[in-house]
C-alpha positions as CSV (number, residue, x, y, z in Angstrom):
1,M,0.0,0.0,0.0
2,A,2.9,2.4,0.8
3,R,4.4,1.7,-2.6
4,T,1.0,2.5,-4.2
5,L,0.8,5.8,-2.4
6,R,4.4,6.7,-3.4
7,S,3.6,5.7,-7.0
8,R,0.5,7.9,-7.0
9,L,2.5,10.9,-5.6
10,R,5.2,10.3,-8.2
11,D,2.6,10.2,-11.0
12,L,1.0,13.4,-9.7
13,W,4.5,15.1,-9.7
14,T,5.3,14.0,-13.2
15,G,1.8,14.7,-14.5
16,K,0.7,18.0,-16.1
17,A,-1.7,19.0,-13.3
18,V,1.1,19.9,-10.9
19,L,2.6,22.4,-13.4
20,A,-0.4,24.7,-12.7
21,L,0.5,25.1,-9.0
22,P,3.1,27.9,-9.3
23,G,0.6,29.9,-11.5
24,I,-2.2,29.3,-9.0
25,A,0.0,30.3,-6.1
26,A,1.1,33.5,-7.9
27,T,-2.5,34.4,-8.6
28,L,-3.5,33.9,-5.0
29,V,-0.5,36.0,-3.8
30,L,-1.5,38.8,-6.2
31,L,-5.0,38.6,-5.0
32,A,-3.9,39.0,-1.4
33,L,-1.6,41.9,-2.4
34,H,-4.5,43.6,-4.2
35,V,-6.8,43.2,-1.2
36,A,-4.1,44.6,1.0
37,E,-3.8,47.6,-1.4
38,V,0.0,47.3,-1.7
39,P,1.2,50.8,-2.9
40,V,3.3,49.4,-5.8
41,L,0.2,47.8,-7.4
42,R,-1.8,51.0,-6.9
43,Q,1.1,53.0,-8.5
44,L,1.0,50.8,-11.6
45,G,-2.6,51.6,-12.1
46,N,-1.9,55.3,-11.6
47,L,0.7,55.3,-14.2
48,L,-1.7,53.6,-16.7
49,F,-4.4,56.2,-15.9
50,D,-1.8,58.9,-16.6
51,T,-1.2,57.4,-20.0
52,Y,-5.0,57.5,-20.6
53,Q,-5.1,61.1,-19.7
54,R,-2.3,62.0,-22.0
55,A,-3.8,60.0,-24.8
56,A,-7.3,61.4,-24.4
57,P,-7.4,64.5,-22.2
58,R,-10.7,66.1,-21.5
59,P,-11.9,68.2,-24.4
60,Y,-11.9,71.8,-23.4
61,E,-15.4,73.4,-23.3
62,P,-16.0,77.0,-22.4
63,A,-16.9,77.3,-18.7
64,P,-17.5,80.3,-16.4
65,V,-14.0,79.9,-14.9
66,K,-11.1,82.3,-15.3
67,V,-7.6,82.5,-13.9
68,V,-6.0,85.9,-13.2
69,D,-2.3,85.4,-13.3
70,I,0.3,87.6,-11.5
71,D,2.9,86.8,-14.1
72,D,6.4,88.1,-14.9
73,E,5.1,90.9,-17.1
74,T,2.7,92.0,-14.4
75,L,5.6,92.3,-11.9
76,Q,7.7,94.2,-14.5
77,R,4.9,96.7,-15.0
78,L,3.5,97.0,-11.5
79,G,6.4,96.2,-9.1
80,Q,7.7,93.2,-7.2
81,W,5.5,91.0,-5.0
82,P,4.2,91.2,-2.4
83,W,2.2,94.2,-3.4
84,P,0.6,96.8,-1.1
85,R,-2.8,95.4,-0.1
86,T,-4.3,98.4,-1.7
87,D,-3.3,97.1,-5.1
88,V,-4.9,93.7,-4.3
89,A,-8.0,95.5,-3.1
90,R,-8.2,97.5,-6.3
91,L,-7.9,94.3,-8.3
92,T,-10.6,92.8,-6.2
93,K,-12.9,95.8,-6.8
94,L,-12.3,95.8,-10.5
95,L,-13.3,92.1,-10.7
96,T,-16.3,92.7,-8.4
97,D,-17.5,95.6,-10.6
98,A,-17.0,93.4,-13.7
99,G,-19.6,91.0,-12.2
100,A,-17.4,88.1,-11.0
101,A,-19.5,85.4,-9.3
102,A,-16.7,84.5,-7.0
103,I,-13.1,85.7,-6.5
104,A,-10.8,83.0,-5.1
105,F,-7.2,83.7,-4.0
106,D,-4.7,80.9,-4.4
107,I,-2.6,83.1,-2.0
108,V,-2.5,83.2,1.8
109,F,-2.5,86.7,3.3
110,S,-1.3,85.6,6.7
111,E,1.0,88.5,7.5
112,S,0.4,92.2,7.8
113,D,1.2,94.6,5.0
114,R,4.6,96.1,5.6
115,T,3.6,99.1,3.5
116,S,0.7,100.2,5.7
117,P,1.1,103.8,6.8
118,S,1.4,103.1,10.5
119,R,4.3,100.7,9.9
120,V,5.9,103.1,7.4
121,A,5.6,105.9,9.9
122,K,7.4,103.9,12.6
123,M,10.3,103.1,10.2
124,L,10.6,106.7,9.2
125,A,10.5,107.9,12.8
126,A,13.3,105.5,13.7
127,S,15.6,106.9,11.0
128,P,18.5,109.1,12.2
129,D,17.4,111.6,9.6
130,A,13.8,111.8,10.8
131,R,12.1,115.2,10.7
132,G,9.1,114.9,12.9
133,D,7.0,112.0,14.3
134,Y,5.0,111.4,11.0
135,A,1.8,111.2,13.0
136,D,-0.2,112.4,10.0
137,V,1.1,109.4,8.0
138,A,0.3,107.0,10.9
139,R,-3.3,108.2,10.9
140,M,-3.9,107.2,7.3
141,A,-6.0,104.1,6.7
142,D,-4.4,100.7,7.3
143,H,-3.9,98.8,4.0
144,D,-5.1,95.5,5.5
145,A,-8.3,97.2,6.7
146,L,-8.9,98.6,3.2
147,F,-8.3,95.2,1.6
148,G,-10.7,93.7,4.2
149,Q,-13.3,96.3,3.1
150,A,-12.8,95.3,-0.5
151,L,-13.2,91.6,0.4
152,G,-16.4,92.4,2.3
153,T,-18.1,93.9,-0.7
154,A,-17.0,91.1,-3.0
155,P,-17.8,87.4,-3.3
156,S,-14.3,86.7,-2.1
157,I,-12.6,83.5,-0.9
158,P,-9.1,83.9,0.5
159,G,-7.0,80.8,0.8
160,F,-5.3,79.2,3.7
161,F,-2.7,76.5,4.2
162,M,-3.0,73.3,6.3
163,T,0.0,72.0,8.2
164,R,1.0,68.8,10.0
165,D,2.4,70.9,12.8
166,A,-0.1,71.6,15.5
167,N,-1.2,75.1,16.2
168,P,-4.4,76.8,17.4
169,A,-5.1,78.6,14.2
170,R,-8.4,77.6,12.5
171,P,-10.0,79.0,9.3
172,E,-13.3,80.9,9.5
173,Q,-16.3,78.6,9.2
174,K,-18.4,80.4,6.5
175,A,-20.9,77.6,5.9
176,G,-22.2,74.6,7.6
177,V,-21.4,71.0,6.8
178,A,-24.1,68.3,6.8
179,V,-23.0,64.6,6.7
180,L,-25.6,62.0,5.6
181,G,-24.6,58.7,7.0
182,S,-21.9,57.7,9.5
183,P,-19.2,60.3,10.4
184,I,-16.6,60.5,7.7
185,D,-13.9,62.3,9.7
186,A,-11.5,59.3,9.8
187,A,-11.6,59.0,6.0
188,L,-10.6,62.7,5.3
189,P,-7.0,63.9,5.2
190,A,-6.2,65.1,8.7
191,F,-4.1,68.1,9.7
192,A,-3.0,69.5,13.1
193,G,-2.9,73.2,12.2
194,A,-3.4,75.9,9.7
195,I,-1.9,79.1,8.3
196,V,-4.9,81.4,7.9
197,P,-5.5,84.9,6.6
198,L,-5.4,87.9,8.9
199,P,-8.6,88.2,11.0
200,V,-9.5,91.5,9.4
201,L,-9.5,89.7,6.0
202,A,-11.0,86.4,7.0
203,K,-14.0,88.0,8.8
204,S,-14.9,90.2,5.8
205,A,-14.7,87.4,3.1
206,A,-17.6,85.4,1.9
207,G,-15.8,82.1,2.1
208,A,-12.5,80.4,3.0
209,G,-10.9,77.4,1.3
210,F,-7.6,75.5,1.7
211,V,-5.1,75.7,-1.2
212,S,-2.9,72.8,-0.1
213,I,-2.7,70.1,-2.7
214,V,-0.5,67.1,-2.1
215,G,0.3,64.7,-4.9
216,D,0.8,60.9,-4.8
217,S,4.1,59.3,-3.8
218,D,5.6,60.3,-7.1
219,G,4.4,63.9,-6.7
220,I,1.8,63.8,-9.5
221,I,-1.6,65.4,-8.7
222,R,-4.2,62.9,-9.9
223,R,-6.9,63.7,-7.3
224,A,-7.8,67.2,-6.0
225,P,-8.8,67.1,-2.3
226,L,-12.2,68.8,-1.8
227,L,-12.5,68.2,1.9
228,A,-10.0,67.9,4.8
229,R,-10.0,67.9,8.5
230,V,-8.2,70.4,10.7
231,G,-8.6,69.2,14.3
232,D,-12.3,68.5,14.6
233,Q,-13.3,70.9,11.8
234,I,-14.2,69.8,8.3
235,V,-13.0,72.4,5.8
236,P,-13.6,72.8,2.1
237,S,-11.0,73.3,-0.6
238,L,-10.6,76.6,-2.5
239,S,-12.3,75.2,-5.6
240,L,-15.3,73.7,-3.6
241,E,-15.8,76.9,-1.6
242,A,-15.6,79.1,-4.8
243,L,-18.4,77.0,-6.3
244,R,-20.5,77.5,-3.1
245,V,-19.9,81.2,-2.9
246,A,-20.6,81.7,-6.7
247,Q,-24.1,80.1,-6.1
248,Q,-24.6,81.9,-2.7
249,A,-25.4,78.4,-1.5
250,G,-25.7,77.3,2.2
251,A,-24.3,74.2,3.8
252,L,-22.3,71.6,2.1
253,V,-24.1,68.2,2.0
254,I,-21.7,65.2,2.2
255,R,-23.1,61.8,1.3
256,G,-21.2,59.0,3.0
257,T,-20.9,55.4,1.9
258,D,-23.9,54.3,4.1
259,G,-25.9,57.4,3.4
260,S,-25.8,57.5,-0.4
261,G,-28.0,54.6,-1.4
262,E,-25.1,53.3,-3.5
263,M,-23.0,50.1,-3.3
264,G,-20.3,50.3,-0.6
265,G,-19.0,48.6,2.4
266,G,-16.1,48.8,4.8
267,E,-15.2,51.9,6.6
268,A,-17.3,55.1,6.2
269,G,-16.1,57.5,3.6
270,V,-17.4,60.1,1.1
271,V,-19.4,59.2,-2.0
272,K,-20.7,62.6,-3.2
273,I,-20.7,66.2,-2.1
274,K,-23.7,68.4,-2.9
275,V,-23.0,72.2,-3.1
276,G,-25.9,74.3,-4.3
277,D,-27.2,72.8,-7.6
278,F,-24.2,70.6,-8.2
279,E,-23.3,67.0,-7.0
280,I,-19.7,66.0,-7.2
281,P,-18.6,62.3,-7.1
282,T,-15.5,61.7,-4.9
283,T,-13.2,59.1,-3.6
284,P,-13.9,57.9,0.0
285,A,-11.3,60.5,1.1
286,G,-13.3,63.3,-0.4
287,E,-11.1,63.8,-3.5
288,L,-12.1,64.6,-7.0
289,W,-10.4,62.5,-9.7
290,M,-9.0,65.1,-12.0
291,N,-9.9,65.0,-15.7
292,Y,-7.4,67.5,-17.2
293,T,-7.6,69.3,-20.5
294,E,-4.6,70.3,-22.5
295,P,-3.2,73.8,-21.7
296,R,-5.6,76.6,-22.7
297,P,-4.1,80.1,-22.8
298,D,-7.6,81.6,-23.1
299,R,-8.3,80.4,-19.6
300,I,-5.8,82.9,-18.2
301,V,-5.8,86.7,-18.0
302,P,-2.6,88.5,-16.9
303,A,-3.3,90.8,-13.9
304,W,-1.6,93.8,-15.4
305,K,-4.2,94.0,-18.2
306,I,-6.8,94.5,-15.5
307,L,-4.9,96.9,-13.3
308,T,-3.5,99.1,-16.0
309,G,-6.8,99.7,-17.8
310,A,-5.8,97.7,-20.9
311,Y,-9.3,96.4,-20.7
312,S,-12.3,98.7,-20.7
313,P,-15.1,98.1,-18.2
314,A,-17.2,96.6,-21.0
315,Q,-14.4,94.2,-21.9
316,L,-13.9,93.3,-18.2
317,Q,-17.6,92.5,-17.9
318,A,-17.4,90.4,-21.1
319,L,-14.5,88.5,-19.6
320,F,-15.6,88.0,-15.9
321,A,-19.3,88.6,-15.5
322,G,-20.8,85.5,-13.9
323,N,-17.4,83.8,-13.8
324,I,-15.5,82.1,-10.9
325,V,-12.2,83.9,-10.9
326,F,-9.0,82.3,-9.4
327,I,-6.1,84.6,-8.6
328,G,-2.7,83.0,-8.6
329,T,1.0,83.8,-8.9
330,G,2.7,82.5,-12.1
331,A,5.8,84.8,-12.0
332,A,9.2,83.1,-11.8
333,G,10.2,82.8,-8.2
334,L,6.5,82.8,-7.1
335,R,5.3,79.8,-9.0
336,D,3.3,77.2,-7.2
337,L,4.3,74.4,-9.6
338,V,2.9,70.9,-9.5
339,A,3.1,67.9,-11.7
340,T,0.0,66.5,-13.4
341,P,-0.5,63.5,-15.8
342,V,-0.8,66.0,-18.7
343,R,2.1,68.4,-17.7
344,E,5.2,68.0,-15.7
345,R,5.1,71.7,-14.5
346,E,1.7,73.2,-14.1
347,L,0.5,76.1,-12.0
348,G,-1.2,75.0,-8.8
349,V,-4.0,77.5,-9.4
350,I,-4.8,75.7,-12.7
351,V,-5.7,72.6,-10.8
352,H,-8.2,74.5,-8.7
353,A,-9.7,76.1,-11.9
354,Q,-9.9,72.8,-13.7
355,A,-11.6,71.2,-10.7
356,V,-14.3,73.8,-10.8
357,E,-14.7,73.4,-14.6
358,Q,-15.4,69.7,-14.1
359,M,-17.9,70.4,-11.3
360,I,-19.8,72.9,-13.5
361,L,-19.7,70.9,-16.7
362,G,-20.2,67.5,-15.0
363,R,-17.2,66.1,-16.9
364,F,-16.0,63.6,-14.3
365,V,-13.9,60.5,-14.4
366,V,-14.9,58.1,-11.6
367,R,-13.4,55.1,-10.1
368,P,-16.6,53.3,-9.0
369,D,-16.8,51.5,-5.7
370,W,-17.3,48.2,-7.6
371,A,-14.1,48.5,-9.6
372,P,-11.8,46.7,-7.1
373,G,-14.2,43.8,-7.0
374,V,-14.3,43.5,-10.8
375,E,-10.5,43.7,-11.0
376,R,-10.1,40.9,-8.4
377,L,-12.6,38.7,-10.2
378,L,-10.7,39.2,-13.5
379,L,-7.4,38.5,-11.7
380,V,-8.7,35.2,-10.3
381,V,-10.4,34.0,-13.5
382,F,-7.6,35.0,-15.8
383,G,-4.8,33.7,-13.6
384,L,-6.4,30.4,-12.8
385,T,-7.6,29.8,-16.4
386,L,-4.1,30.4,-17.8
387,S,-2.4,28.4,-15.1
388,L,-4.6,25.4,-15.8
389,A,-4.6,25.7,-19.6
390,L,-0.9,26.4,-20.1
391,P,0.5,23.0,-19.3
392,R,-1.8,21.5,-21.9
393,L,-1.5,24.2,-24.5
394,G,2.2,24.5,-24.5
395,A,4.3,27.7,-24.6
396,T,3.2,28.9,-28.1
397,R,-0.5,28.4,-27.9
398,G,-0.4,29.5,-24.3
399,G,1.3,32.6,-25.4
400,V,-1.6,33.3,-27.8
401,L,-4.0,32.9,-24.9
402,F,-1.9,35.1,-22.8
403,F,-1.9,38.0,-25.4
404,L,-5.6,37.6,-25.9
405,M,-6.3,38.0,-22.2
406,V,-3.9,40.9,-21.7
407,G,-5.1,42.7,-24.8
408,G,-8.7,42.1,-24.0
409,V,-8.5,43.5,-20.4
410,F,-6.5,46.5,-21.6
411,A,-8.9,47.2,-24.4
412,A,-11.9,46.9,-22.1
413,S,-10.3,49.3,-19.6
414,W,-9.5,51.8,-22.4
415,Y,-13.1,51.7,-23.6
416,A,-14.4,52.2,-20.1
417,Y,-12.3,55.3,-19.7
418,R,-12.8,56.8,-23.2
419,D,-16.5,56.2,-23.6
420,Q,-17.8,55.9,-20.0
421,Q,-15.3,58.0,-18.0
422,L,-14.7,55.0,-15.7
423,L,-11.3,54.1,-14.2
424,I,-10.9,50.3,-14.2
425,D,-7.4,49.1,-13.6
426,P,-6.3,46.3,-15.9
427,T,-2.7,46.1,-14.6
428,V,-3.3,43.6,-11.8
429,P,-5.3,41.1,-13.9
430,A,-2.7,41.5,-16.6
431,L,0.0,41.0,-13.9
432,A,-1.7,37.8,-12.8
433,V,-1.6,36.5,-16.4
434,L,2.0,37.5,-16.7
435,S,2.9,35.9,-13.3
436,A,1.0,32.7,-14.2
437,Y,2.7,32.4,-17.5
438,M,6.1,33.1,-16.1
439,F,5.9,30.8,-13.1
440,V,4.3,27.9,-14.9
441,T,6.8,28.1,-17.7
442,A,9.7,28.5,-15.2
443,F,8.5,25.5,-13.2
444,T,8.3,23.4,-16.3
445,F,11.9,24.2,-17.1
446,Y,12.9,23.4,-13.5
447,R,11.2,20.1,-13.5
448,E,12.9,19.2,-16.7
449,E,16.3,20.0,-15.1
450,S,16.9,23.1,-17.2
451,A,16.8,25.7,-14.5
452,R,20.5,26.3,-14.3
453,R,20.9,26.8,-18.1
454,Y,17.8,29.0,-18.2
455,I,19.1,31.2,-15.4
456,H,22.5,31.8,-17.1
457,Q,21.0,32.5,-20.5
458,A,18.4,34.8,-19.2
459,F,20.4,36.8,-16.7
460,D,24.1,36.8,-17.7
461,R,23.7,40.1,-19.5
462,Y,21.8,41.8,-16.6
463,L,23.5,40.7,-13.4
464,S,27.1,40.4,-12.2
465,P,28.7,37.0,-12.3
466,E,28.6,36.7,-8.5
467,L,24.8,37.3,-8.6
468,V,24.3,34.8,-11.4
469,E,26.2,32.2,-9.4
470,R,24.2,32.9,-6.3
471,I,20.9,32.5,-8.2
472,A,22.1,29.4,-9.9
473,R,22.8,27.9,-6.4
474,D,19.5,29.1,-5.1
475,P,16.8,29.6,-7.8
476,G,14.4,30.7,-5.1
477,Q,16.1,34.1,-5.3
478,L,14.4,34.7,-8.6
479,Q,11.3,35.9,-6.8
480,L,10.6,39.6,-6.8
481,G,11.7,41.3,-3.6
482,G,14.8,42.0,-1.6
483,E,16.4,42.5,1.7
484,E,17.1,45.5,3.9
485,R,20.7,46.5,4.3
486,D,22.8,49.3,5.6
487,M,24.3,50.6,2.4
488,T,26.1,53.6,0.8
489,V,24.7,54.9,-2.5
490,M,26.3,57.1,-5.1
491,F,24.9,59.2,-7.9
492,C,27.4,60.7,-10.4
493,D,26.4,63.0,-13.2
494,V,28.3,64.9,-15.9
495,R,27.7,68.6,-15.7
496,S,26.4,70.4,-18.8
497,F,26.2,67.1,-20.8
498,S,23.6,68.7,-23.1
499,R,26.3,71.3,-24.1
500,I,28.8,68.6,-24.7
501,S,26.3,66.6,-26.8
502,E,25.6,69.6,-29.1
503,S,29.1,69.4,-30.5
504,L,29.1,65.7,-31.0
505,G,27.3,63.2,-33.3
506,P,25.4,60.2,-31.8
507,Q,28.4,57.8,-32.4
508,E,30.8,60.4,-31.0
509,I,28.7,60.8,-27.9
510,I,29.0,57.1,-27.3
511,K,32.7,57.2,-27.7
512,F,33.0,60.1,-25.3
513,L,30.9,58.2,-22.7
514,I,33.1,55.1,-23.1
515,E,36.2,57.3,-22.5
516,F,34.5,58.8,-19.3
517,L,32.7,55.7,-17.9
518,T,35.5,53.2,-18.3
519,P,38.0,54.7,-15.9
520,M,35.3,55.7,-13.5
521,T,33.9,52.2,-13.5
522,D,37.4,50.8,-12.9
523,I,37.7,53.1,-9.8
524,L,34.3,52.0,-8.5
525,L,35.0,48.3,-8.9
526,A,38.4,48.7,-7.3
527,K,36.6,50.2,-4.3
528,K,34.2,47.3,-4.1
529,A,31.2,49.1,-5.6
530,T,28.3,47.4,-7.4
531,I,27.3,49.3,-10.6
532,D,23.5,49.4,-10.5
533,K,23.0,51.1,-13.9
534,Y,24.3,53.7,-16.4
535,I,21.6,56.3,-17.2
536,G,23.2,58.1,-20.2
537,D,26.0,60.1,-18.7
538,A,25.0,59.3,-15.1
539,V,26.2,56.4,-12.9
540,L,24.2,54.8,-10.0
541,A,26.4,52.6,-7.8
542,F,26.2,51.2,-4.3
543,W,28.3,49.4,-1.6
544,N,27.6,46.5,0.8
545,A,25.5,44.3,-1.6
546,P,25.4,41.7,-2.8
547,L,28.7,41.0,-1.0
548,D,29.3,42.3,2.5
549,D,31.6,45.3,2.8
550,P,32.0,46.5,6.4
551,D,34.0,49.5,5.1
552,H,31.4,50.6,2.6
553,A,31.3,54.2,3.8
554,T,35.0,54.9,3.5
555,N,35.3,52.9,0.3
556,A,32.6,55.1,-1.2
557,A,34.2,58.3,-0.1
558,R,37.6,57.3,-1.3
559,G,36.1,56.2,-4.6
560,A,34.3,59.5,-5.1
561,L,37.5,61.5,-4.5
562,A,39.5,59.2,-6.8
563,M,36.9,59.8,-9.5
564,V,37.4,63.6,-9.1
565,D,41.2,63.2,-9.3
566,E,40.9,60.9,-12.3
567,L,38.7,63.4,-14.1
568,A,41.2,66.2,-13.4
569,R,43.9,63.9,-15.0
570,L,41.7,63.3,-18.0
571,N,41.0,67.0,-18.5
572,A,44.7,67.8,-18.3
573,L,45.9,64.9,-20.5
574,D,47.9,66.3,-23.4
575,P,48.4,65.0,-26.0
576,R,45.3,62.8,-26.0
577,P,45.3,59.2,-27.5
578,P,44.4,58.9,-31.2
579,G,40.7,58.8,-31.8
580,S,39.8,60.5,-28.5
581,L,36.8,62.8,-28.5
582,W,37.3,64.2,-25.0
583,P,36.0,67.9,-25.1
584,G,38.0,69.1,-22.2
585,G,36.8,71.0,-19.1
586,V,34.4,68.1,-18.2
587,K,32.9,68.4,-14.7
588,I,31.0,66.0,-12.5
589,G,28.8,66.1,-9.5
590,I,28.7,63.2,-7.1
591,G,26.1,62.7,-4.3
592,L,26.7,60.1,-1.6
593,N,24.4,58.9,1.2
594,T,24.3,56.1,3.7
595,G,21.3,54.4,5.3
596,R,18.9,51.5,5.1
597,C,18.0,50.4,1.6
598,C,16.0,47.6,0.1
599,V,18.2,45.7,-2.3
600,G,17.3,42.7,-4.4
601,N,15.5,41.5,-7.5
602,M,13.0,44.2,-8.6
603,G,11.1,45.0,-11.7
604,S,8.2,43.2,-13.3
605,A,7.1,39.6,-13.6
606,Q,8.8,39.3,-17.0
607,R,12.1,41.1,-16.2
608,L,14.1,41.4,-13.0
609,S,16.9,43.8,-12.2
610,Y,19.1,43.7,-9.2
611,S,18.7,47.1,-7.8
612,I,18.0,49.3,-4.7
613,I,15.1,51.5,-3.6
614,G,14.4,53.5,-0.5
615,D,14.6,57.0,1.0
616,T,18.4,56.7,1.2
617,V,18.6,56.3,-2.6
618,N,16.2,59.2,-3.3
619,L,18.2,61.5,-0.9
620,A,21.5,60.6,-2.6
621,S,20.0,61.6,-5.9
622,R,18.8,65.0,-4.5
623,I,22.3,65.5,-2.9
624,E,23.9,65.0,-6.3
625,G,21.6,67.6,-7.8
626,L,22.6,70.1,-5.1
627,T,26.3,69.8,-5.9
628,K,25.8,72.1,-8.9
629,Y,23.9,74.7,-6.7
630,Y,26.7,74.8,-4.1
631,G,29.6,74.6,-6.6
632,V,31.2,71.4,-5.2
633,A,32.2,68.2,-6.8
634,V,31.2,65.7,-4.0
635,A,28.5,66.2,-1.4
636,V,27.4,63.7,1.3
637,G,24.5,63.2,3.7
638,A,24.8,63.6,7.4
639,E,24.7,59.9,8.2
640,L,27.7,59.2,5.9
641,A,29.5,62.2,7.2
642,S,29.3,60.8,10.7
643,R,31.1,57.7,9.6
644,L,34.0,59.4,7.8
645,D,36.3,60.0,10.7
646,G,39.2,62.1,9.7
647,F,38.0,63.0,6.2
648,A,38.0,66.7,5.1
649,L,34.3,67.5,5.4
650,L,32.9,71.0,5.3
651,E,29.2,71.5,6.2
652,L,27.4,73.1,3.3
653,D,23.9,73.7,4.6
654,A,20.8,72.3,6.2
655,V,18.4,71.6,3.3
656,R,14.9,70.4,2.9
657,V,15.1,68.7,-0.5
658,V,12.2,68.4,-3.0
659,G,9.8,65.6,-2.1
660,R,11.1,65.2,1.5
661,D,9.8,66.9,4.7
662,A,12.7,66.1,7.0
663,P,15.7,68.5,6.7
664,E,19.2,67.1,6.0
665,R,22.6,68.5,6.8
666,I,24.9,68.0,3.8
667,Y,28.6,68.3,3.6
668,A,31.3,68.8,0.9
669,L,33.8,66.0,0.8
670,L,37.1,67.7,0.0
671,G,39.8,65.2,0.9
672,T,41.0,62.1,2.6
673,P,42.5,61.9,6.1
674,E,45.9,61.5,4.5
675,A,45.6,64.4,2.0
676,P,43.3,67.2,3.2
677,P,43.3,70.5,1.3
678,P,45.9,73.0,2.4
679,G,44.7,75.1,5.3
680,F,41.6,73.0,5.8
681,A,41.5,73.1,9.6
682,A,41.4,76.9,9.5
683,L,38.8,76.9,6.7
684,R,36.5,74.6,8.6
685,E,36.8,76.6,11.8
686,R,36.0,79.9,10.1
687,H,33.2,78.4,8.1
688,A,31.7,76.9,11.2
689,A,31.8,80.3,12.8
690,M,30.0,81.8,9.8
691,L,27.3,79.1,10.0
692,A,26.7,79.6,13.7
693,A,26.3,83.4,13.2
694,Y,24.1,82.9,10.2
695,R,21.7,80.5,12.0
696,A,21.6,82.8,15.0
697,Q,20.6,85.6,12.6
698,D,23.7,87.6,13.5
699,W,24.1,88.8,9.9
700,D,26.9,91.2,10.6
701,A,29.1,88.5,12.2
702,A,28.3,86.1,9.4
703,Q,29.1,88.6,6.7
704,A,32.3,89.5,8.5
705,V,33.6,85.9,8.2
706,L,32.5,85.8,4.5
707,D,34.5,89.0,3.9
708,E,37.6,87.1,4.9
709,A,37.2,85.2,1.7
710,V,38.3,81.9,3.2
711,L,35.8,80.0,1.0
712,A,36.9,81.8,-2.2
713,A,40.5,81.0,-1.4
714,A,39.5,77.3,-1.1
715,G,37.8,77.4,-4.5
716,L,34.3,77.6,-3.0
717,E,33.3,81.0,-4.4
718,K,29.8,79.8,-5.3
719,L,29.1,78.8,-1.7
720,Q,30.4,82.1,-0.5
721,G,28.1,83.9,-2.9
722,I,25.1,81.9,-1.8
723,Y,25.4,82.9,1.8
724,A,26.2,86.5,0.9
725,E,23.1,86.7,-1.2
726,R,20.9,85.1,1.6
727,I,22.3,87.4,4.2
728,A,21.5,90.4,2.1
729,A,18.0,89.2,1.5
730,Y,17.4,88.4,5.2
731,R,18.6,91.9,6.2
732,V,15.7,93.3,4.1
733,A,13.2,90.6,5.1
734,P,14.2,88.8,8.4
735,P,13.0,85.2,8.5
736,G,11.5,85.5,12.0
737,A,12.2,84.1,15.4
738,D,10.9,80.6,14.5
739,W,13.3,80.2,11.6
740,D,15.2,76.9,11.7
741,G,17.9,77.9,9.3
742,V,16.8,75.3,6.8
743,Y,17.0,76.0,3.1
744,Q,14.1,74.8,1.0
745,A,15.4,73.4,-2.3
746,T,13.0,74.1,-5.2
747,E,14.6,71.8,-7.8
748,K,15.6,68.2,-7.9
């Protein structure tokens, strides 16, 4: 009997039915990940929806929505920002007289006007050359009060910011909020504080709306929040409040998942928002899926044309009568830029304007509450069907079925978007089909004792020999995923590569890159680095994986400095070898950072790449981008700097990089312990003194150190100029007592 049982088990193992098991397992795992709403799966769907938006953006239709832009030409004609509040009041009055239905400011007037007469009088009286007490000036009307009066006679909506930092400030509650169904507070984005307009402005206005818009993890604005929670208070967005004020409507009516009469389930959330005559479908978090149009210049009116009288009253009425008007700042240096699926750099005020256009026109894209259920059903049906059919159909006919399934689900999703404005995500069902096909096929090879040859043929060109050998010894490492390690990451980029490329043909560019990358790669490999990838002229490398390197921090630092020295040698080489296309004067920027990373096999079901991800990697990339700003060749993060005992490190700044809330101290790496730059100890001492005075807002002391020109003498003229410029600016506009000395980077 035991032999019969063993025989049956052997027959089962050698039969075709067992070949379906890996595909079935992959399908069930994907189902579990989809139910758990793993971010990477959600991001795949978002990227596909972005493609849909670019392929078929919302057709522009005239709607009573306009944007008044304080652009560069406006500032050239009317003076720098911020303007006296009397100018903003005049703009408000002109729009009100033109018949605007609502005037919404994508600007937060949270500080008093410095040009108000009482403040000017104090400054004049404090001057050593004062002639009198300027009491007559001080008695003139306050600019903020005048602006408040203008807001009080207009259908105005000043904006306010929401913050994660707790404070007692709360926006004016201009209308009630009625929730039909269970409380939805837990579903809304929660904030601990707010930055609100001055009370004299807030009390006079007809409404108040938040202007804060936060994108997804990749920074792209796909959904515009219409509601949020500050403490226990539910507040509307600028776009939603503008629509309410334009209709002179009362309370906002929020329909929750159990108060809407629609399909739902799970935790309470928002389904629709009713404001006046309009109903807006939302996500459970109270967000509007944005349905963007292509850029439309006729949506925007420059502010100078209104304020200088370029338009007659009749023309202003034709432009603005009955319109919801958003006022934003598009001038360089003032721009509130965001990324959308349609444009990488879009004015934030345009997002508010397009949101109101959708509400008025009813042109919504919706991800219905039944969409996840349909996607999971397709995932299971397609994954199990292919898993069971593939062993009998074989690779070729199974491939035909695979393409039919993937093509069909993508075609259906595209039809749902284009013709029904529904967002149905086909990526997870397609990924189930891909996974089933891949795992069933791979298992077939394994059972036929072909796994080793398969691994070498498939991955020799993508992974290092050490990795190929490790995977050959343990095929289980082929699964997607990785491990957490303490690692050092490097980003290296050639400066002004576009300028170099202009003077070279395509084949010549390749030859130049070979001349550059070959010696740099030799240095990195000699310092035990793993080359992750070459991205054109850039190099991404890391230390301490796949092989352990306890000295990864110092190896990375020495490697970076060796690359700088090698580049100097290449630039100075004369004569050059025959056939060389080296342009001379090449510069690089290197960013280094140390911390926890996830390293391993990543990518998709059909192609893996041994790579790294994590905040450490992102910060290293941002640090590399800052080398150009500070005029240094190598910059490192604080964690790495703490591990480089004896190296010549000079603190550059405390920076809050793009896409990251926590500030980071960054350092210039100038030399090894054995070969620091001449006079480095004195340089570091004087620079530290300058930074201490700068962060203490002792501008005179900081400038005095800068005047010693120790930075310029060390070749750091750009760094000296940066701090001199900041000090000059802060003398005119002090940053305030709560200033933390952190510089906010605006570019990656």
